TORKOL-4160 file (C-alpha; in steps of 0.2 Angstrom, whole numbers, padded with zeros to 4 digits, m for minus):
423
<pt num="1" X="0153" Y="m1001" Z="m0076"/>
<pt num="2" X="0169" Y="m1006" Z="m0069"/>
<pt num="3" X="0186" Y="m1000" Z="m0076"/>
<pt num="4" X="0199" Y="m1014" Z="m0083"/>
<pt num="5" X="0213" Y="m1019" Z="m0072"/>
<pt num="6" X="0229" Y="m1017" Z="m0077"/>
<pt num="7" X="0230" Y="m1037" Z="m0076"/>
<pt num="8" X="0215" Y="m1038" Z="m0085"/>
<pt num="9" X="0223" Y="m1027" Z="m0099"/>
<pt num="10" X="0238" Y="m1036" Z="m0099"/>
<pt num="11" X="0228" Y="m1053" Z="m0102"/>
<pt num="12" X="0218" Y="m1045" Z="m0116"/>
<pt num="13" X="0233" Y="m1040" Z="m0124"/>
<pt num="14" X="0243" Y="m1056" Z="m0124"/>
<pt num="15" X="0245" Y="m1067" Z="m0138"/>
<pt num="16" X="0231" Y="m1080" Z="m0141"/>
<pt num="17" X="0238" Y="m1098" Z="m0139"/>
<pt num="18" X="0233" Y="m1101" Z="m0157"/>
<pt num="19" X="0246" Y="m1088" Z="m0162"/>
<pt num="20" X="0260" Y="m1102" Z="m0162"/>
<pt num="21" X="0251" Y="m1109" Z="m0180"/>
<pt num="22" X="0248" Y="m1090" Z="m0187"/>
<pt num="23" X="0266" Y="m1087" Z="m0183"/>
<pt num="24" X="0271" Y="m1102" Z="m0192"/>
<pt num="25" X="0261" Y="m1098" Z="m0208"/>
<pt num="26" X="0267" Y="m1080" Z="m0208"/>
<pt num="27" X="0284" Y="m1082" Z="m0207"/>
<pt num="28" X="0284" Y="m1096" Z="m0221"/>
<pt num="29" X="0273" Y="m1086" Z="m0231"/>
<pt num="30" X="0287" Y="m1071" Z="m0229"/>
<pt num="31" X="0300" Y="m1084" Z="m0235"/>
<pt num="32" X="0289" Y="m1090" Z="m0250"/>
<pt num="33" X="0288" Y="m1072" Z="m0255"/>
<pt num="34" X="0307" Y="m1068" Z="m0253"/>
<pt num="35" X="0313" Y="m1085" Z="m0262"/>
<pt num="36" X="0300" Y="m1082" Z="m0276"/>
<pt num="37" X="0307" Y="m1064" Z="m0277"/>
<pt num="38" X="0325" Y="m1072" Z="m0278"/>
<pt num="39" X="0320" Y="m1084" Z="m0292"/>
<pt num="40" X="0312" Y="m1070" Z="m0304"/>
<pt num="41" X="0325" Y="m1060" Z="m0301"/>
<pt num="42" X="0338" Y="m1073" Z="m0303"/>
<pt num="43" X="0347" Y="m1066" Z="m0288"/>
<pt num="44" X="0358" Y="m1076" Z="m0279"/>
<pt num="45" X="0361" Y="m1064" Z="m0264"/>
<pt num="46" X="0341" Y="m1065" Z="m0261"/>
<pt num="47" X="0343" Y="m1084" Z="m0262"/>
<pt num="48" X="0356" Y="m1082" Z="m0249"/>
<pt num="49" X="0346" Y="m1071" Z="m0238"/>
<pt num="50" X="0329" Y="m1083" Z="m0240"/>
<pt num="51" X="0341" Y="m1097" Z="m0235"/>
<pt num="52" X="0347" Y="m1087" Z="m0219"/>
<pt num="53" X="0329" Y="m1083" Z="m0215"/>
<pt num="54" X="0323" Y="m1102" Z="m0215"/>
<pt num="55" X="0334" Y="m1103" Z="m0201"/>
<pt num="56" X="0325" Y="m1086" Z="m0192"/>
<pt num="57" X="0309" Y="m1094" Z="m0194"/>
<pt num="58" X="0314" Y="m1109" Z="m0184"/>
<pt num="59" X="0320" Y="m1098" Z="m0170"/>
<pt num="60" X="0306" Y="m1088" Z="m0170"/>
<pt num="61" X="0291" Y="m1102" Z="m0170"/>
<pt num="62" X="0304" Y="m1111" Z="m0157"/>
<pt num="63" X="0304" Y="m1096" Z="m0146"/>
<pt num="64" X="0284" Y="m1095" Z="m0147"/>
<pt num="65" X="0283" Y="m1113" Z="m0143"/>
<pt num="66" X="0296" Y="m1111" Z="m0127"/>
<pt num="67" X="0286" Y="m1095" Z="m0121"/>
<pt num="68" X="0269" Y="m1104" Z="m0119"/>
<pt num="69" X="0264" Y="m1116" Z="m0107"/>
<pt num="70" X="0257" Y="m1134" Z="m0115"/>
<pt num="71" X="0249" Y="m1147" Z="m0107"/>
<pt num="72" X="0257" Y="m1162" Z="m0106"/>
<pt num="73" X="0255" Y="m1178" Z="m0118"/>
<pt num="74" X="0263" Y="m1196" Z="m0117"/>
<pt num="75" X="0262" Y="m1196" Z="m0138"/>
<pt num="76" X="0272" Y="m1179" Z="m0137"/>
<pt num="77" X="0284" Y="m1185" Z="m0124"/>
<pt num="78" X="0285" Y="m1202" Z="m0136"/>
<pt num="79" X="0288" Y="m1190" Z="m0152"/>
<pt num="80" X="0302" Y="m1182" Z="m0141"/>
<pt num="81" X="0310" Y="m1197" Z="m0137"/>
<pt num="82" X="0311" Y="m1202" Z="m0156"/>
<pt num="83" X="0317" Y="m1185" Z="m0161"/>
<pt num="84" X="0331" Y="m1186" Z="m0147"/>
<pt num="85" X="0337" Y="m1204" Z="m0156"/>
<pt num="86" X="0335" Y="m1195" Z="m0172"/>
<pt num="87" X="0346" Y="m1181" Z="m0166"/>
<pt num="88" X="0359" Y="m1191" Z="m0156"/>
<pt num="89" X="0362" Y="m1200" Z="m0174"/>
<pt num="90" X="0366" Y="m1185" Z="m0183"/>
<pt num="91" X="0377" Y="m1178" Z="m0169"/>
<pt num="92" X="0386" Y="m1194" Z="m0168"/>
<pt num="93" X="0388" Y="m1195" Z="m0189"/>
<pt num="94" X="0394" Y="m1178" Z="m0187"/>
<pt num="95" X="0409" Y="m1185" Z="m0173"/>
<pt num="96" X="0413" Y="m1200" Z="m0184"/>
<pt num="97" X="0412" Y="m1192" Z="m0200"/>
<pt num="98" X="0419" Y="m1173" Z="m0199"/>
<pt num="99" X="0425" Y="m1169" Z="m0216"/>
<pt num="100" X="0415" Y="m1166" Z="m0231"/>
<pt num="101" X="0400" Y="m1158" Z="m0223"/>
<pt num="102" X="0385" Y="m1151" Z="m0232"/>
<pt num="103" X="0380" Y="m1139" Z="m0222"/>
<pt num="104" X="0367" Y="m1133" Z="m0229"/>
<pt num="105" X="0357" Y="m1149" Z="m0231"/>
<pt num="106" X="0364" Y="m1153" Z="m0211"/>
<pt num="107" X="0354" Y="m1139" Z="m0206"/>
<pt num="108" X="0337" Y="m1143" Z="m0215"/>
<pt num="109" X="0339" Y="m1161" Z="m0209"/>
<pt num="110" X="0343" Y="m1155" Z="m0191"/>
<pt num="111" X="0330" Y="m1141" Z="m0190"/>
<pt num="112" X="0314" Y="m1148" Z="m0199"/>
<pt num="113" X="0308" Y="m1163" Z="m0187"/>
<pt num="114" X="0306" Y="m1151" Z="m0173"/>
<pt num="115" X="0290" Y="m1142" Z="m0181"/>
<pt num="116" X="0282" Y="m1160" Z="m0178"/>
<pt num="117" X="0283" Y="m1156" Z="m0159"/>
<pt num="118" X="0278" Y="m1139" Z="m0162"/>
<pt num="119" X="0263" Y="m1142" Z="m0172"/>
<pt num="120" X="0258" Y="m1153" Z="m0158"/>
<pt num="121" X="0260" Y="m1143" Z="m0144"/>
<pt num="122" X="0251" Y="m1128" Z="m0154"/>
<pt num="123" X="0237" Y="m1137" Z="m0156"/>
<pt num="124" X="0235" Y="m1143" Z="m0138"/>
<pt num="125" X="0235" Y="m1127" Z="m0132"/>
<pt num="126" X="0222" Y="m1121" Z="m0145"/>
<pt num="127" X="0205" Y="m1114" Z="m0142"/>
<pt num="128" X="0188" Y="m1119" Z="m0148"/>
<pt num="129" X="0189" Y="m1109" Z="m0164"/>
<pt num="130" X="0200" Y="m1114" Z="m0181"/>
<pt num="131" X="0210" Y="m1102" Z="m0188"/>
<pt num="132" X="0201" Y="m1100" Z="m0204"/>
<pt num="133" X="0189" Y="m1089" Z="m0197"/>
<pt num="134" X="0203" Y="m1075" Z="m0196"/>
<pt num="135" X="0204" Y="m1065" Z="m0211"/>
<pt num="136" X="0223" Y="m1063" Z="m0211"/>
<pt num="137" X="0225" Y="m1082" Z="m0211"/>
<pt num="138" X="0216" Y="m1083" Z="m0227"/>
<pt num="139" X="0225" Y="m1070" Z="m0236"/>
<pt num="140" X="0243" Y="m1081" Z="m0229"/>
<pt num="141" X="0236" Y="m1097" Z="m0236"/>
<pt num="142" X="0231" Y="m1088" Z="m0253"/>
<pt num="143" X="0249" Y="m1081" Z="m0254"/>
<pt num="144" X="0254" Y="m1099" Z="m0251"/>
<pt num="145" X="0245" Y="m1106" Z="m0267"/>
<pt num="146" X="0245" Y="m1092" Z="m0279"/>
<pt num="147" X="0264" Y="m1085" Z="m0277"/>
<pt num="148" X="0273" Y="m1101" Z="m0283"/>
<pt num="149" X="0260" Y="m1103" Z="m0298"/>
<pt num="150" X="0263" Y="m1084" Z="m0302"/>
<pt num="151" X="0283" Y="m1088" Z="m0300"/>
<pt num="152" X="0281" Y="m1105" Z="m0312"/>
<pt num="153" X="0270" Y="m1093" Z="m0324"/>
<pt num="154" X="0284" Y="m1081" Z="m0324"/>
<pt num="155" X="0298" Y="m1093" Z="m0326"/>
<pt num="156" X="0288" Y="m1102" Z="m0342"/>
<pt num="157" X="0285" Y="m1084" Z="m0350"/>
<pt num="158" X="0305" Y="m1082" Z="m0348"/>
<pt num="159" X="0308" Y="m1100" Z="m0355"/>
<pt num="160" X="0297" Y="m1098" Z="m0371"/>
<pt num="161" X="0284" Y="m1109" Z="m0362"/>
<pt num="162" X="0295" Y="m1124" Z="m0361"/>
<pt num="163" X="0289" Y="m1134" Z="m0347"/>
<pt num="164" X="0308" Y="m1139" Z="m0344"/>
<pt num="165" X="0315" Y="m1124" Z="m0352"/>
<pt num="166" X="0323" Y="m1120" Z="m0334"/>
<pt num="167" X="0329" Y="m1133" Z="m0321"/>
<pt num="168" X="0319" Y="m1125" Z="m0306"/>
<pt num="169" X="0299" Y="m1127" Z="m0305"/>
<pt num="170" X="0293" Y="m1111" Z="m0297"/>
<pt num="171" X="0304" Y="m1110" Z="m0281"/>
<pt num="172" X="0308" Y="m1129" Z="m0280"/>
<pt num="173" X="0323" Y="m1139" Z="m0286"/>
<pt num="174" X="0310" Y="m1148" Z="m0299"/>
<pt num="175" X="0292" Y="m1154" Z="m0302"/>
<pt num="176" X="0294" Y="m1168" Z="m0289"/>
<pt num="177" X="0297" Y="m1155" Z="m0274"/>
<pt num="178" X="0283" Y="m1144" Z="m0282"/>
<pt num="179" X="0271" Y="m1159" Z="m0281"/>
<pt num="180" X="0275" Y="m1162" Z="m0263"/>
<pt num="181" X="0272" Y="m1143" Z="m0259"/>
<pt num="182" X="0256" Y="m1143" Z="m0267"/>
<pt num="183" X="0251" Y="m1161" Z="m0257"/>
<pt num="184" X="0257" Y="m1153" Z="m0239"/>
<pt num="185" X="0246" Y="m1139" Z="m0243"/>
<pt num="186" X="0230" Y="m1148" Z="m0245"/>
<pt num="187" X="0236" Y="m1154" Z="m0225"/>
<pt num="188" X="0239" Y="m1136" Z="m0221"/>
<pt num="189" X="0222" Y="m1132" Z="m0227"/>
<pt num="190" X="0214" Y="m1145" Z="m0215"/>
<pt num="191" X="0224" Y="m1138" Z="m0201"/>
<pt num="192" X="0218" Y="m1120" Z="m0203"/>
<pt num="193" X="0200" Y="m1126" Z="m0206"/>
<pt num="194" X="0195" Y="m1142" Z="m0196"/>
<pt num="195" X="0189" Y="m1150" Z="m0211"/>
<pt num="196" X="0198" Y="m1163" Z="m0221"/>
<pt num="197" X="0198" Y="m1164" Z="m0239"/>
<pt num="198" X="0187" Y="m1178" Z="m0244"/>
<pt num="199" X="0188" Y="m1178" Z="m0264"/>
<pt num="200" X="0197" Y="m1190" Z="m0272"/>
<pt num="201" X="0197" Y="m1182" Z="m0287"/>
<pt num="202" X="0206" Y="m1166" Z="m0281"/>
<pt num="203" X="0220" Y="m1178" Z="m0274"/>
<pt num="204" X="0222" Y="m1186" Z="m0291"/>
<pt num="205" X="0222" Y="m1167" Z="m0299"/>
<pt num="206" X="0237" Y="m1165" Z="m0288"/>
<pt num="207" X="0246" Y="m1180" Z="m0292"/>
<pt num="208" X="0245" Y="m1178" Z="m0311"/>
<pt num="209" X="0247" Y="m1159" Z="m0314"/>
<pt num="210" X="0265" Y="m1160" Z="m0311"/>
<pt num="211" X="0268" Y="m1174" Z="m0323"/>
<pt num="212" X="0279" Y="m1183" Z="m0310"/>
<pt num="213" X="0274" Y="m1202" Z="m0310"/>
<pt num="214" X="0282" Y="m1204" Z="m0292"/>
<pt num="215" X="0269" Y="m1193" Z="m0283"/>
<pt num="216" X="0253" Y="m1200" Z="m0294"/>
<pt num="217" X="0259" Y="m1217" Z="m0287"/>
<pt num="218" X="0261" Y="m1210" Z="m0270"/>
<pt num="219" X="0243" Y="m1201" Z="m0270"/>
<pt num="220" X="0235" Y="m1218" Z="m0276"/>
<pt num="221" X="0243" Y="m1230" Z="m0262"/>
<pt num="222" X="0237" Y="m1216" Z="m0250"/>
<pt num="223" X="0220" Y="m1215" Z="m0256"/>
<pt num="224" X="0220" Y="m1234" Z="m0255"/>
<pt num="225" X="0227" Y="m1237" Z="m0239"/>
<pt num="226" X="0218" Y="m1223" Z="m0231"/>
<pt num="227" X="0200" Y="m1222" Z="m0238"/>
<pt num="228" X="0197" Y="m1239" Z="m0244"/>
<pt num="229" X="0179" Y="m1239" Z="m0244"/>
<pt num="230" X="0168" Y="m1247" Z="m0259"/>
<pt num="231" X="0163" Y="m1230" Z="m0268"/>
<pt num="232" X="0181" Y="m1222" Z="m0267"/>
<pt num="233" X="0188" Y="m1239" Z="m0272"/>
<pt num="234" X="0177" Y="m1240" Z="m0285"/>
<pt num="235" X="0181" Y="m1224" Z="m0293"/>
<pt num="236" X="0201" Y="m1226" Z="m0290"/>
<pt num="237" X="0199" Y="m1242" Z="m0299"/>
<pt num="238" X="0188" Y="m1233" Z="m0313"/>
<pt num="239" X="0202" Y="m1220" Z="m0315"/>
<pt num="240" X="0216" Y="m1233" Z="m0314"/>
<pt num="241" X="0207" Y="m1242" Z="m0329"/>
<pt num="242" X="0204" Y="m1226" Z="m0339"/>
<pt num="243" X="0223" Y="m1224" Z="m0337"/>
<pt num="244" X="0229" Y="m1241" Z="m0344"/>
<pt num="245" X="0217" Y="m1240" Z="m0357"/>
<pt num="246" X="0224" Y="m1220" Z="m0362"/>
<pt num="247" X="0241" Y="m1229" Z="m0361"/>
<pt num="248" X="0237" Y="m1244" Z="m0372"/>
<pt num="249" X="0229" Y="m1233" Z="m0385"/>
<pt num="250" X="0242" Y="m1218" Z="m0385"/>
<pt num="251" X="0257" Y="m1225" Z="m0376"/>
<pt num="252" X="0269" Y="m1209" Z="m0383"/>
<pt num="253" X="0255" Y="m1199" Z="m0378"/>
<pt num="254" X="0260" Y="m1184" Z="m0365"/>
<pt num="255" X="0265" Y="m1192" Z="m0346"/>
<pt num="256" X="0261" Y="m1211" Z="m0353"/>
<pt num="257" X="0277" Y="m1209" Z="m0364"/>
<pt num="258" X="0288" Y="m1210" Z="m0346"/>
<pt num="259" X="0279" Y="m1227" Z="m0342"/>
<pt num="260" X="0285" Y="m1236" Z="m0356"/>
<pt num="261" X="0302" Y="m1236" Z="m0348"/>
<pt num="262" X="0297" Y="m1241" Z="m0333"/>
<pt num="263" X="0287" Y="m1257" Z="m0340"/>
<pt num="264" X="0303" Y="m1261" Z="m0352"/>
<pt num="265" X="0314" Y="m1260" Z="m0338"/>
<pt num="266" X="0304" Y="m1271" Z="m0326"/>
<pt num="267" X="0304" Y="m1285" Z="m0341"/>
<pt num="268" X="0322" Y="m1283" Z="m0343"/>
<pt num="269" X="0325" Y="m1285" Z="m0325"/>
<pt num="270" X="0312" Y="m1301" Z="m0323"/>
<pt num="271" X="0320" Y="m1309" Z="m0339"/>
<pt num="272" X="0338" Y="m1307" Z="m0331"/>
<pt num="273" X="0344" Y="m1296" Z="m0345"/>
<pt num="274" X="0351" Y="m1282" Z="m0334"/>
<pt num="275" X="0363" Y="m1285" Z="m0319"/>
<pt num="276" X="0361" Y="m1268" Z="m0309"/>
<pt num="277" X="0378" Y="m1271" Z="m0302"/>
<pt num="278" X="0387" Y="m1272" Z="m0317"/>
<pt num="279" X="0377" Y="m1262" Z="m0332"/>
<pt num="280" X="0382" Y="m1245" Z="m0338"/>
<pt num="281" X="0372" Y="m1232" Z="m0342"/>
<pt num="282" X="0377" Y="m1233" Z="m0361"/>
<pt num="283" X="0371" Y="m1250" Z="m0360"/>
<pt num="284" X="0355" Y="m1247" Z="m0352"/>
<pt num="285" X="0351" Y="m1233" Z="m0365"/>
<pt num="286" X="0354" Y="m1245" Z="m0379"/>
<pt num="287" X="0343" Y="m1259" Z="m0370"/>
<pt num="288" X="0330" Y="m1247" Z="m0367"/>
<pt num="289" X="0330" Y="m1237" Z="m0383"/>
<pt num="290" X="0327" Y="m1221" Z="m0372"/>
<pt num="291" X="0338" Y="m1210" Z="m0362"/>
<pt num="292" X="0323" Y="m1209" Z="m0349"/>
<pt num="293" X="0332" Y="m1219" Z="m0336"/>
<pt num="294" X="0322" Y="m1211" Z="m0321"/>
<pt num="295" X="0316" Y="m1229" Z="m0314"/>
<pt num="296" X="0330" Y="m1238" Z="m0317"/>
<pt num="297" X="0342" Y="m1226" Z="m0313"/>
<pt num="298" X="0336" Y="m1227" Z="m0295"/>
<pt num="299" X="0336" Y="m1245" Z="m0293"/>
<pt num="300" X="0355" Y="m1248" Z="m0299"/>
<pt num="301" X="0360" Y="m1231" Z="m0286"/>
<pt num="302" X="0351" Y="m1240" Z="m0273"/>
<pt num="303" X="0360" Y="m1256" Z="m0276"/>
<pt num="304" X="0376" Y="m1247" Z="m0277"/>
<pt num="305" X="0374" Y="m1237" Z="m0262"/>
<pt num="306" X="0367" Y="m1253" Z="m0251"/>
<pt num="307" X="0383" Y="m1263" Z="m0257"/>
<pt num="308" X="0395" Y="m1250" Z="m0251"/>
<pt num="309" X="0384" Y="m1248" Z="m0233"/>
<pt num="310" X="0386" Y="m1268" Z="m0233"/>
<pt num="311" X="0404" Y="m1267" Z="m0235"/>
<pt num="312" X="0407" Y="m1253" Z="m0222"/>
<pt num="313" X="0411" Y="m1255" Z="m0202"/>
<pt num="314" X="0400" Y="m1257" Z="m0189"/>
<pt num="315" X="0401" Y="m1238" Z="m0183"/>
<pt num="316" X="0395" Y="m1232" Z="m0200"/>
<pt num="317" X="0382" Y="m1245" Z="m0199"/>
<pt num="318" X="0376" Y="m1235" Z="m0182"/>
<pt num="319" X="0381" Y="m1217" Z="m0188"/>
<pt num="320" X="0382" Y="m1218" Z="m0208"/>
<pt num="321" X="0395" Y="m1210" Z="m0218"/>
<pt num="322" X="0391" Y="m1193" Z="m0215"/>
<pt num="323" X="0379" Y="m1179" Z="m0223"/>
<pt num="324" X="0383" Y="m1178" Z="m0242"/>
<pt num="325" X="0393" Y="m1194" Z="m0243"/>
<pt num="326" X="0380" Y="m1202" Z="m0255"/>
<pt num="327" X="0385" Y="m1189" Z="m0267"/>
<pt num="328" X="0404" Y="m1191" Z="m0263"/>
<pt num="329" X="0406" Y="m1209" Z="m0261"/>
<pt num="330" X="0393" Y="m1218" Z="m0274"/>
<pt num="331" X="0396" Y="m1219" Z="m0292"/>
<pt num="332" X="0384" Y="m1207" Z="m0299"/>
<pt num="333" X="0389" Y="m1193" Z="m0287"/>
<pt num="334" X="0370" Y="m1191" Z="m0283"/>
<pt num="335" X="0358" Y="m1191" Z="m0268"/>
<pt num="336" X="0347" Y="m1207" Z="m0268"/>
<pt num="337" X="0331" Y="m1202" Z="m0273"/>
<pt num="338" X="0326" Y="m1210" Z="m0257"/>
<pt num="339" X="0326" Y="m1202" Z="m0239"/>
<pt num="340" X="0326" Y="m1218" Z="m0231"/>
<pt num="341" X="0340" Y="m1224" Z="m0240"/>
<pt num="342" X="0349" Y="m1207" Z="m0238"/>
<pt num="343" X="0346" Y="m1208" Z="m0218"/>
<pt num="344" X="0352" Y="m1224" Z="m0218"/>
<pt num="345" X="0370" Y="m1221" Z="m0229"/>
<pt num="346" X="0372" Y="m1204" Z="m0221"/>
<pt num="347" X="0366" Y="m1205" Z="m0204"/>
<pt num="348" X="0366" Y="m1225" Z="m0200"/>
<pt num="349" X="0352" Y="m1237" Z="m0193"/>
<pt num="350" X="0350" Y="m1225" Z="m0175"/>
<pt num="351" X="0345" Y="m1208" Z="m0185"/>
<pt num="352" X="0334" Y="m1219" Z="m0197"/>
<pt num="353" X="0327" Y="m1228" Z="m0182"/>
<pt num="354" X="0323" Y="m1209" Z="m0175"/>
<pt num="355" X="0316" Y="m1205" Z="m0191"/>
<pt num="356" X="0304" Y="m1219" Z="m0194"/>
<pt num="357" X="0299" Y="m1219" Z="m0175"/>
<pt num="358" X="0290" Y="m1202" Z="m0178"/>
<pt num="359" X="0283" Y="m1205" Z="m0193"/>
<pt num="360" X="0276" Y="m1223" Z="m0188"/>
<pt num="361" X="0270" Y="m1213" Z="m0171"/>
<pt num="362" X="0260" Y="m1199" Z="m0183"/>
<pt num="363" X="0254" Y="m1214" Z="m0194"/>
<pt num="364" X="0247" Y="m1223" Z="m0180"/>
<pt num="365" X="0238" Y="m1211" Z="m0170"/>
<pt num="366" X="0229" Y="m1202" Z="m0189"/>
<pt num="367" X="0223" Y="m1220" Z="m0193"/>
<pt num="368" X="0215" Y="m1223" Z="m0209"/>
<pt num="369" X="0204" Y="m1208" Z="m0213"/>
<pt num="370" X="0204" Y="m1193" Z="m0225"/>
<pt num="371" X="0215" Y="m1182" Z="m0214"/>
<pt num="372" X="0229" Y="m1195" Z="m0214"/>
<pt num="373" X="0231" Y="m1195" Z="m0233"/>
<pt num="374" X="0241" Y="m1179" Z="m0239"/>
<pt num="375" X="0253" Y="m1186" Z="m0224"/>
<pt num="376" X="0254" Y="m1202" Z="m0231"/>
<pt num="377" X="0257" Y="m1196" Z="m0249"/>
<pt num="378" X="0274" Y="m1190" Z="m0243"/>
<pt num="379" X="0278" Y="m1205" Z="m0231"/>
<pt num="380" X="0277" Y="m1215" Z="m0248"/>
<pt num="381" X="0284" Y="m1204" Z="m0260"/>
<pt num="382" X="0301" Y="m1203" Z="m0247"/>
<pt num="383" X="0303" Y="m1220" Z="m0256"/>
<pt num="384" X="0307" Y="m1213" Z="m0273"/>
<pt num="385" X="0313" Y="m1195" Z="m0269"/>
<pt num="386" X="0324" Y="m1182" Z="m0261"/>
<pt num="387" X="0311" Y="m1172" Z="m0250"/>
<pt num="388" X="0317" Y="m1170" Z="m0234"/>
<pt num="389" X="0330" Y="m1155" Z="m0239"/>
<pt num="390" X="0314" Y="m1148" Z="m0246"/>
<pt num="391" X="0313" Y="m1136" Z="m0232"/>
<pt num="392" X="0297" Y="m1128" Z="m0235"/>
<pt num="393" X="0286" Y="m1143" Z="m0239"/>
<pt num="394" X="0294" Y="m1154" Z="m0226"/>
<pt num="395" X="0291" Y="m1141" Z="m0213"/>
<pt num="396" X="0273" Y="m1141" Z="m0220"/>
<pt num="397" X="0273" Y="m1161" Z="m0217"/>
<pt num="398" X="0279" Y="m1161" Z="m0200"/>
<pt num="399" X="0269" Y="m1147" Z="m0192"/>
<pt num="400" X="0254" Y="m1153" Z="m0200"/>
<pt num="401" X="0257" Y="m1171" Z="m0194"/>
<pt num="402" X="0259" Y="m1164" Z="m0176"/>
<pt num="403" X="0244" Y="m1153" Z="m0177"/>
<pt num="404" X="0233" Y="m1168" Z="m0185"/>
<pt num="405" X="0239" Y="m1181" Z="m0172"/>
<pt num="406" X="0234" Y="m1170" Z="m0158"/>
<pt num="407" X="0217" Y="m1165" Z="m0164"/>
<pt num="408" X="0212" Y="m1183" Z="m0169"/>
<pt num="409" X="0217" Y="m1189" Z="m0152"/>
<pt num="410" X="0208" Y="m1176" Z="m0144"/>
<pt num="411" X="0191" Y="m1181" Z="m0154"/>
<pt num="412" X="0194" Y="m1199" Z="m0151"/>
<pt num="413" X="0195" Y="m1195" Z="m0131"/>
<pt num="414" X="0180" Y="m1184" Z="m0131"/>
<pt num="415" X="0170" Y="m1197" Z="m0141"/>
<pt num="416" X="0176" Y="m1210" Z="m0129"/>
<pt num="417" X="0168" Y="m1200" Z="m0115"/>
<pt num="418" X="0152" Y="m1205" Z="m0107"/>
<pt num="419" X="0137" Y="m1192" Z="m0109"/>
<pt num="420" X="0135" Y="m1181" Z="m0095"/>
<pt num="421" X="0120" Y="m1186" Z="m0085"/>
<pt num="422" X="0107" Y="m1173" Z="m0086"/>
<pt num="423" X="0101" Y="m1162" Z="m0071"/>
C-alpha cells in the first residue's frame, strides 16, 4: 500500500469546513459555563472576565470565517450590504453623539449581527453530514441546556425557592431573556441535527415555562404565521380557548393574574380615560388597582420616546441620539423594551433600516415552515423586550438564521433541479 504523502497528511489533518460551527458551539458553551460560575459565586471579577471573553469568541469565530474559502452567494452579498448599512449608521451615530456612550451595549450591538454572516458561510461550506453525529457536539448542546438550568436551581436554593427572590434568572438579566435563550436553543438544535422540531406543544411549553406573557404571545403569533395548517391551527385554537376559560374561572391564579392589568389597561385606553402623554404612574396604579404596570408602562414609554424623537433635528432622525440615550433622555430612564424603537431612537433610521433589512432577508428566504418558528418568535418578541444586548441568545438567533437561510435555499435549489437522466 502506498504510504501517504506529506500533502495527504496535511489535508487529512486540516479542520473540516463544519468545524466553524463546532467552534461557535464550543466557545459559547465555555462562555455559558464561565458566566454560570460567576453568577453562582457572585463574583464581579468573573463576570468581567466573561464579558471580555464574549469579544474573544467573536474574534475566534471571525478568524475561522476569514481563513476558510466560502462559495459566493447573492443572498449573502445582500446580507453584507444590509450589515454595512447597519454598521455605517452606528459609526455615524458615534460621530454625531460622542458623549455618554454605554460601551458594553455598543460592543454587543456591533458584534452580534456578524454571526448571521458567519453562520451562512459555514453552512455553505458544510459537507453532507450534520454535526449531531459527532459526540462532542451532543455534549456541547447538552451543556448549553443543563448549565443554565442548574444555575437557576442554585439561585432558587439561595433565595429560599422564591422565583423572584433574585433579580437574575440563571445567567440572564430576567425571565424574559431566559425565555428567548430557550427559544434560540430550539433553533440551534435544528442547526446541528438537520431536523426541525415539529411540535406545537413543545414551543408552547417553552412559551409558558418562564411565566412571561410577551414570549408566550410571540410563540402563538409565530406558530400561527408559519405552520398555519388545519391540524396545528385547531390545536393552537384549543389551547387558546382553554387558557381563556381558565382565566374566566380563576383570574387571580398564577400567570392569569398578569392578564387582568392588560385587559383593564386596554379598556381604559379605549374609553379615553388614560392620556399616555400626561398620566403619571401613581395615577395608573390607582386606576388599575395594581402595581403591575408592565403593559401600560411600555406604551407610555414608547409614546414619550417617539415624541422626543419627533421633536429632534434631521441628523438625529438619521443617526439617533447615541447608544444609551433612551435611558438618559427618557422620563423613566429605562431602555424602551422594544428593540426596534431602541435602534430608531439611539441609532436612527439608517441603522434601523440595516437591521430590518437583515431580518427581512432571513424571513423571506426561510418562508413559512417549522424551521422559521424560533426565528420568528424572536423577531416578534423584539417588539416588546430588550433582547439585542442578550449576547448569547441574540448570537444564537443570528447564527441560526444564517445557517437555516442557506440550508433551506440549497434544499429548494436541489428540489428544483431536473432529475438526472438514467444511462
